[in-house]
C-alpha positions in Angstrom: 0.1 0.2 0.0 1.1 3.5 -0.7 2.5 5.2 2.3 -0.2 7.8 3.5 2.4 10.7 3.6 3.3 10.1 0.0 -0.6 9.8 -1.0 -1.3 13.0 0.8 1.6 14.7 -1.0 0.3 13.3 -4.5 -3.3 14.5 -3.5 -2.1 18.0 -2.7 -0.3 18.2 -6.0 -3.4 17.2 -7.9 -5.6 19.6 -6.0 -3.3 22.4 -6.8 -3.1 21.4 -10.5 -6.8 21.4 -10.8 -7.1 24.7 -9.0 -4.6 26.3 -11.3 -6.4 24.9 -14.3 -9.5 26.5 -12.9 -7.8 29.9 -12.5 -6.6 29.6 -16.1 -9.7 28.2 -17.6 -12.7 28.6 -15.1 -15.5 31.1 -15.1 -13.4 34.3 -14.3 -10.8 33.7 -16.9 -10.5 35.6 -20.3 -11.2 32.4 -22.2 -13.3 30.0 -20.0 -13.8 26.4 -21.1 -17.2 24.7 -21.4 -19.2 24.3 -18.2 -18.9 20.6 -18.4 -15.1 20.8 -18.1 -15.2 23.3 -15.3 -17.7 21.2 -13.3 -15.5 18.1 -13.8 -12.5 19.9 -12.3 -14.6 21.2 -9.5 -15.8 17.7 -8.9 -12.3 16.3 -8.9 -11.0 18.8 -6.4 -13.9 17.9 -4.0 -13.2 14.3 -4.3 -9.4 14.9 -3.8 -10.1 16.9 -0.8 -12.4 14.2 0.7 -9.8 11.5 0.1 -7.0 13.7 1.5 -9.0 14.2 4.7 -9.5 10.5 5.1 -5.8 9.9 4.6 -5.0 12.7 7.2 -7.4 11.0 9.7 -6.0 7.6 9.1 -2.4 9.0 9.5 -3.3 10.7 12.6 -4.8 7.4 14.1 -1.7 5.5 13.0 0.6 8.1 14.7 -1.5 8.1 18.0 -1.4 4.2 17.9 2.3 4.3 17.7 2.6 6.7 20.7 0.6 4.4 22.8 2.8 1.3 22.2 
């Protein structure tokens, strides 16, 4: 299994990339992309944030468990 800290770093990178895409191609840009593409990126960001939260929670539990031993 991928180490949680590595997965969190990957998720943060994907989130940053999608946010940059939205800045460049989203609603407020000079040349916005079609709404379906914008909605897909927003959906991706929400899912990546949700997964990142789960990994952070698991990592916290793992670290707490290590301290108790």
